[in-house]
All heavy atoms as an XYZ file, in Angstrom:
479
protein
N      82.853    117.817     93.203
C      82.000    117.468     94.322
C      82.043    118.592     95.353
O      83.050    119.256     95.513
C      82.457    116.166     94.955
C      82.442    114.985     94.024
S      82.538    113.441     94.919
C      80.916    112.838     94.504
N      80.967    118.740     96.057
C      80.859    119.788     97.057
C      81.400    119.314     98.398
O      81.090    118.220     98.846
C      79.401    120.209     97.219
C      78.830    120.776     95.944
O      79.511    121.509     95.242
N      77.594    120.444     95.645
N      82.173    120.155     99.050
C      82.753    119.807    100.334
C      81.657    119.584    101.368
O      80.729    120.364    101.486
C      83.679    120.928    100.791
C      84.399    120.612    102.069
C      85.382    121.682    102.445
O      85.891    122.383    101.566
O      85.619    121.812    103.638
N      81.768    118.495    102.126
C      80.815    118.207    103.173
C      79.507    117.622    102.696
O      78.631    117.326    103.486
N      79.357    117.423    101.403
C      78.125    116.891    100.836
C      78.335    115.413    100.519
O      79.349    115.037     99.936
C      77.725    117.640     99.545
C      77.554    119.124     99.807
C      76.490    117.031     98.923
C      76.408    119.474    100.717
N      77.384    114.587    100.889
C      77.459    113.166    100.569
C      76.637    112.928     99.317
O      75.458    113.250     99.268
C      76.939    112.315    101.736
C      77.810    112.527    102.961
C      76.891    110.840    101.330
C      77.300    111.848    104.202
N      77.290    112.380     98.309
C      76.632    112.087     97.041
C      76.820    110.617     96.714
O      77.845    110.033     97.027
C      77.249    112.913     95.910
C      77.100    114.401     96.072
C      77.755    115.169     94.930
O      77.895    114.600     93.832
O      78.120    116.317     95.153
N      75.846    110.036     96.048
C      75.972    108.672     95.565
C      76.472    108.733     94.127
O      75.981    109.535     93.333
C      74.619    107.972     95.613
C      74.709    106.503     95.354
C      73.399    105.792     95.621
O      72.778    106.036     96.671
O      72.999    104.994     94.753
N      77.478    107.904     93.814
C      78.025    107.886     92.458
C      78.053    106.454     91.941
O      78.032    105.503     92.717
C      79.434    108.510     92.382
C      80.424    107.760     93.283
C      79.386    109.980     92.742
C      81.853    108.236     93.155
N      78.143    106.310     90.627
C      78.234    104.987     90.028
C      79.702    104.662     89.751
O      80.600    105.438     90.093
C      77.380    104.905     88.758
C      77.784    105.913     87.689
O      78.895    106.496     87.768
O      76.998    106.124     86.769
N      79.947    103.534     89.126
C      81.320    103.083     88.860
C      82.080    104.090     87.998
O      83.248    104.385     88.267
C      81.306    101.685     88.205
C      82.703    101.267     87.782
C      80.718    100.659     89.152
N      81.433    104.626     86.977
C      82.102    105.609     86.125
C      82.428    106.879     86.911
O      83.492    107.468     86.729
C      81.233    105.947     84.906
C      81.083    104.765     83.954
O      82.003    103.926     83.889
O      80.037    104.687     83.288
N      81.512    107.286     87.776
C      81.765    108.455     88.619
C      82.910    108.212     89.576
O      83.732    109.095     89.820
N      82.982    107.001     90.131
C      84.090    106.641     91.014
C      85.411    106.711     90.266
O      86.382    107.290     90.756
C      83.886    105.246     91.600
C      85.026    104.718     92.468
C      85.264    105.604     93.671
C      84.748    103.277     92.880
N      85.445    106.141     89.081
C      86.675    106.182     88.274
C      87.097    107.620     88.012
O      88.288    107.946     88.080
C      86.467    105.429     86.961
N      86.134    108.487     87.743
C      86.449    109.886     87.456
C      87.035    110.598     88.674
O      88.041    111.298     88.561
C      85.197    110.618     86.968
N      86.420    110.413     89.854
C      86.940    111.111     91.035
C      88.281    110.538     91.479
O      89.145    111.275     91.958
C      85.927    111.172     92.201
C      84.701    111.961     91.832
C      85.559    109.801     92.708
N      88.471    109.223     91.304
C      89.768    108.638     91.650
C      90.858    109.142     90.712
O      91.976    109.430     91.150
C      89.703    107.109     91.627
C      88.851    106.454     92.724
C      88.836    104.940     92.543
C      89.335    106.836     94.107
N      90.543    109.277     89.436
C      91.550    109.779     88.494
C      91.855    111.254     88.743
O      92.922    111.734     88.370
C      91.112    109.549     87.050
O      90.016    110.360     86.719
N      90.937    111.942     89.406
C      91.161    113.354     89.749
C      91.888    113.500     91.086
O      92.121    114.619     91.546
C      89.826    114.095     89.795
N      92.232    112.364     91.728
C      93.029    112.419     92.949
C      92.305    112.111     94.237
O      92.904    112.182     95.316
N      91.024    111.753     94.176
C      90.302    111.395     95.397
C      90.881    110.114     95.982
O      91.502    109.317     95.275
C      88.814    111.211     95.102
N      90.658    109.931     97.257
C      91.117    108.723     97.937
C      89.920    107.885     98.327
O      88.930    108.406     98.829
C      91.935    109.102     99.159
C      93.149    109.907     98.714
C      94.129    110.095     99.773
N      95.287    110.799     99.195
C      96.295    111.192     99.894
N      96.307    110.992    101.189
N      97.290    111.812     99.318
N      90.026    106.572     98.099
C      88.926    105.656     98.359
C      89.108    104.974     99.709
O      90.152    104.396     99.985
C      88.842    104.599     97.257
C      87.749    103.548     97.401
C      86.365    104.187     97.412
C      87.859    102.529     96.278
N      88.076    105.074    100.556
C      88.061    104.387    101.843
C      87.034    103.269    101.750
O      85.854    103.511    101.499
C      87.695    105.348    102.987
C      88.728    106.479    103.072
C      87.603    104.586    104.309
C      88.370    107.564    104.056
N      87.487    102.047    101.948
C      86.617    100.873    101.926
C      86.165    100.624    103.361
O      86.977    100.321    104.230
C      87.390     99.675    101.375
C      86.510     98.476    101.106
O      85.537     98.269    101.862
O      86.807     97.742    100.151
N      84.866    100.769    103.628
C      84.353    100.677    104.991
C      83.805     99.293    105.329
O      83.189     99.106    106.387
C      83.268    101.755    105.252
C      83.870    103.150    105.144
C      82.086    101.604    104.314
N      84.063     98.313    104.465
C      83.610     96.953    104.756
C      84.482     96.318    105.833
O      85.544     96.816    106.176
C      83.651     96.109    103.480
C      82.716     96.622    102.404
C      82.891     95.877    101.102
N      84.269     95.979    100.625
C      84.896     95.036     99.929
N      84.270     93.915     99.605
N      86.133     95.206     99.540
N      83.994     95.207    106.357
C      84.728     94.475    107.382
C      85.985     93.835    106.786
O      86.037     93.575    105.582
C      83.829     93.406    108.014
C      82.693     93.992    108.834
C      83.185     94.848    109.986
O      84.116     94.429    110.704
O      82.630     95.955    110.172
N      87.010     93.582    107.627
C      88.284     93.046    107.119
C      88.145     91.768    106.295
O      88.859     91.607    105.304
C      89.099     92.795    108.393
C      88.581     93.815    109.348
C      87.097     93.902    109.051
N      87.244     90.853    106.673
C      87.104     89.615    105.892
C      86.571     89.906    104.491
O      86.964     89.257    103.525
C      86.228     88.596    106.613
C      84.823     89.091    106.897
O      84.666     90.255    107.318
O      83.869     88.305    106.721
N      85.712     90.913    104.358
C      85.216     91.306    103.031
C      86.335     91.961    102.228
O      86.461     91.746    101.024
C      84.048     92.277    103.176
C      82.839     91.665    103.855
C      81.795     92.695    104.178
O      82.084     93.628    104.955
O      80.685     92.580    103.636
N      87.137     92.789    102.872
C      88.272     93.465    102.247
C      89.255     92.453    101.666
O      89.766     92.629    100.565
C      88.943     94.354    103.290
C      90.334     94.810    102.982
C      91.492     94.276    103.458
C      90.725     95.907    102.142
N      92.574     94.968    102.967
C      92.126     95.968    102.156
C      90.023     96.822    101.376
C      92.835     96.929    101.443
C      90.734     97.776    100.674
C      92.118     97.817    100.716
N      89.498     91.369    102.415
C      90.438     90.347    101.954
C      89.929     89.594    100.734
O      90.719     89.127     99.916
C      90.748     89.361    103.084
C      91.583     89.928    104.232
C      91.675     88.912    105.368
C      92.964     90.334    103.753
N      88.609     89.481    100.584
C      88.037     88.753     99.457
C      88.183     89.506     98.141
O      88.460     88.910     97.111
C      86.562     88.458     99.714
C      86.354     87.445    100.809
C      84.887     87.213    101.101
O      84.013     87.573    100.319
N      84.607     86.609    102.233
N      87.968     90.820     98.187
C      88.056     91.629     96.961
C      88.128     93.097     97.343
O      87.541     93.514     98.340
C      86.843     91.393     96.074
N      88.867     93.872     96.551
C      88.995     95.308     96.843
C      89.422     96.063     95.594
O      89.948     95.484     94.650
C      89.963     95.549     97.982
C      91.362     95.027     97.717
C      92.175     95.015     99.004
N      93.321     94.150     98.927
C      93.308     92.843     99.167
N      92.199     92.235     99.466
N      94.404     92.131     99.084
N      89.199     97.348     95.636
C      89.619     98.240     94.559
C      91.080     98.602     94.816
O      91.451     98.954     95.946
C      88.745     99.514     94.522
C      89.267    100.510     93.507
C      87.292     99.159     94.239
N      91.906     98.511     93.794
C      93.320     98.857     93.930
C      93.468    100.276     94.468
O      92.804    101.199     93.994
C      94.015     98.726     92.586
N      94.301    100.425     95.467
C      94.569    101.738     96.036
C      93.647    102.146     97.169
O      93.881    103.148     97.840
N      92.591    101.364     97.403
C      91.661    101.692     98.485
C      92.302    101.424     99.841
O      93.140    100.538     99.986
C      90.386    100.869     98.351
N      91.887    102.201    100.826
C      92.351    102.037    102.198
C      91.213    101.403    102.985
O      90.064    101.833    102.885
C      92.720    103.405    102.812
C      93.079    103.267    104.275
C      93.849    104.041    102.031
N      91.517    100.390    103.771
C      90.497     99.716    104.573
C      90.370    100.391    105.934
O      91.317    100.408    106.724
C      90.865     98.243    104.765
O      89.933     97.624    105.622
N      89.187    100.947    106.188
C      88.837    101.473    107.504
C      87.404    100.990    107.766
O      86.453    101.557    107.243
C      88.895    103.006    107.576
C      90.271    103.529    107.183
C      88.524    103.483    108.989
C      90.371    105.049    107.117
N      87.247     99.901    108.539
C      85.909     99.393    108.795
C      84.991    100.497    109.338
O      85.431    101.388    110.073
C      86.133     98.295    109.837
C      87.545     97.843    109.574
C      88.285     99.102    109.195
N      83.728    100.425    108.965
C      82.769    101.472    109.292
C      82.783    101.841    110.773
O      82.743    103.027    111.110
C      81.364    101.038    108.863
C      80.275    102.090    108.958
C      80.619    103.333    108.144
C      78.943    101.520    108.508
N      82.877    100.865    111.648
C      82.894    101.171    113.087
C      84.129    101.950    113.507
O      84.122    102.587    114.566
C      82.798     99.884    113.910
C      81.430     99.258    113.853
O      80.434     99.928    113.582
N      81.364     97.959    114.084
N      85.196    101.892    112.714
C      86.439    102.594    113.051
C      86.529    103.988    112.435
O      87.445    104.743    112.754
C      87.650    101.778    112.589
C      87.766    100.459    113.318
O      87.168    100.313    114.406
O      88.455     99.555    112.796
N      85.601    104.317    111.550
C      85.660    105.606    110.855
C      85.695    106.790    111.825
O      86.535    107.683    111.675
C      84.522    105.743    109.821
C      84.420    107.173    109.296
C      84.753    104.775    108.667
N      84.828    106.853    112.847
C      84.884    108.020    113.744
C      86.258    108.237    114.390
O      86.692    109.373    114.562
C      83.819    107.715    114.806
C      82.848    106.816    114.104
C      83.713    105.968    113.195
N      86.947    107.148    114.712
C      88.276    107.263    115.321
C      89.358    107.611    114.302
O      90.472    107.966    114.687
C      88.654    105.949    116.016
C      87.745    105.645    117.199
O      87.220    106.597    117.815
O      87.551    104.453    117.492
N      89.054    107.495    113.017
C      90.044    107.722    111.970
C      89.882    109.051    111.250
O      90.715    109.410    110.424
C      89.967    106.594    110.940
O      90.193    105.354    111.555
N      88.826    109.784    111.553
C      88.542    111.039    110.845
C      89.706    112.018    110.961
O      90.072    112.671    109.982
C      87.230    111.667    111.353
C      87.048    113.085    110.835
C      86.056    110.805    110.956
N      90.310    112.117    112.125
C      91.412    113.063    112.311
C      92.632    112.714    111.477
O      93.482    113.566    111.235
C      91.804    113.155    113.785
C      90.732    113.837    114.620
O      89.911    114.584    114.049
O      90.711    113.610    115.843
N      92.731    111.463    111.012
C      93.860    111.047    110.174
C      93.682    111.447    108.713
O      94.620    111.350    107.929
C      94.046    109.521    110.245
C      94.397    109.052    111.643
O      94.968    109.847    112.417
O      94.093    107.890    111.960
N      92.486    111.897    108.363
C      92.193    112.278    106.978
C      92.493    113.760    106.772
O      92.014    114.607    107.520
C      90.733    111.998    106.649
S      90.312    110.251    106.720
N      93.277    114.047    105.780
C      93.659    115.423    105.473
C      92.499    116.161    104.808
O      91.826    115.629    103.925
C      94.859    115.416    104.535
O      95.089    116.718    104.035
N      92.287    117.393    105.213
C      91.229    118.197    104.591
C      91.629    118.653    103.182
O      90.820    119.210    102.460
C      90.915    119.423    105.468
O      92.069    120.241    105.593
N      92.866    118.374    102.776
C      93.328    118.739    101.437
C      92.862    117.749    100.366
O      93.030    117.983     99.194
C      94.848    118.825    101.398
C      95.416    119.941    102.260
C      96.918    119.933    102.241
N      97.368    118.686    102.874
C      98.501    118.068    102.593
N      99.322    118.563    101.716
N      98.835    116.957    103.204
N      92.297    116.609    100.803
C      91.899    115.573     99.868
C      90.392    115.381     99.865
O      89.710    115.670    100.839
C      92.568    114.246    100.225
C      94.043    114.288    100.070
N      94.883    114.680    101.087
C      94.837    113.997     99.034
C      96.137    114.630    100.664
N      96.140    114.212     99.422
N      89.899    114.833     98.763
C      88.519    114.361     98.672
C      88.532    112.875     98.955
O      89.397    112.148     98.466
C      87.964    114.617     97.251
O      87.950    116.020     97.005
C      86.561    114.052     97.111
N      87.597    112.430     99.769
C      87.507    111.015    100.126
C      86.196    110.450     99.631
O      85.166    111.094     99.667
C      87.625    110.831    101.642
C      88.977    111.198    102.161
C      89.245    112.501    102.566
C      89.998    110.273    102.218
C      90.504    112.860    103.016
C      91.253    110.613    102.673
C      91.503    111.919    103.077
O      92.746    112.254    103.510
N      86.255    109.197     99.168
C      85.087    108.482     98.670
C      85.031    107.170     99.431
O      86.044    106.527     99.667
C      85.217    108.186     97.157
C      83.972    107.521     96.638
C      85.541    109.448     96.390
N      83.829    106.769     99.843
C      83.707    105.470    100.529
C      82.532    104.711     99.975
O      81.692    105.226     99.287
C      83.541    105.652    102.026
O      82.340    106.301    102.327
């Protein structure tokens, strides 16, 4: 994936990037997160993303 580029991927693409070490950020609301989630995903509700950007390392690829 290209740095700084937003791409849409399918389930197989998600599995591939996660197996390559990407980190998954789930941007749904907490009540949705509690109902179902992908193992290993981190919950950061969409409204909180701007305040959390500095916590993300530039050494990793992130998928949301």
